[in-house]
C-alpha positions, 0 to 999 in steps of 0.5 A: 818549918822555916830554916832559921827556926830549927838550925840554932837548935839542932844540927841540921842540913838545909841541902841546895836543890841539886842535893835534895834531888839526890836525896829523893830516892826511897833507898837513900832517904831510908839509909840516912834515916836508919844511920841518923837513927842508929848511929854509925853502920856499914853497908852489911849492917844496913844490908841486913836491916833492910834487905837490900844487897850490899851491893845496892846499899854500898852504892847508895851509900857512896851516893849519900856521902858524895853529896855531903849527907854522910862521911866515913867514920874513922874511928870505926873504919878498918881496912876495907870495913867502912863505917858510915855516919851521919853528918847532920840529925835532920834535913831542913827544907826553906821555901825560896822567896817569890823574888829568888831567881832560883825560886822555881828549881828549888820549889820543884827540888822540894816538891820531889822531896816532899812526895818522897818523904811522905811515901817513907812516912806513910810505909813507917805508919803503916809498918807500926800499925801493922805490928802494934799487936806485937808491942808490950802493954806500955808501947801500945799505949804510948803510940798513937794514931791522932789528928787534931782538925782546926780552923786557922789562917795561914799565919795562925797555922805557922804559928802553931806549928812553930809552937809544937815544934819548939816542944819537940826540939826540946825533947829531942835535946833532952832525950837525944838518940845517942848520948856521949856520956859514959855515965848516962844510960845505956843506949841498948837499956830494955826500958828505952826505944828510939821514939818517933813523933812525925809532926804533919800539917796541911789543909784538910781540904787538899787531903780530902780531894778525890784521888780515885783511891776509893772503890765504891764497889769494894764492898759490895756484897758484904754484910 
């Protein structure tokens, strides 16, 4: 999504190429996502969630702080027990104009970041699908893996994506992950959970091209 379409509606960051390259790391991307979802946490908290060592989570938290994605939560930190919080709600990338002298560097950084995000989304989708049967019936019904292929021009595709994103941004505003109002329903209410809706859009042709991931002999001998 273009920067101007989102930055006025949610608290977002548009990283420089240097910042984006620093974020293009599977551990940092996941830690940042967890801080945005769960709120302030320590390196030990994140270690328990991810299964990583506290040394690893501490190092990558410092790197995220160095490049401006997170900061210490001064209200919760006590002595050596440091809590970290995300500075922004979302990361936004903006495709550079062709006449931008730094276009090549920006596109290279965006490409690496997109590959990492795609891998993380794939991990989340696979994990969610593997655990789907363990969900209560109402959450099974709320979850979906669906695609809606259409034939459009690039401009039409962009307009549709913007309209869908506008709906989701409104829902993010109406149903925030974290509420500062003590009168609101508690985030720990058993009826509510953080729920992810991933917006993906791309030309089908490039997604269906052969990448040698299919093994035509894998089902031989099976009935």
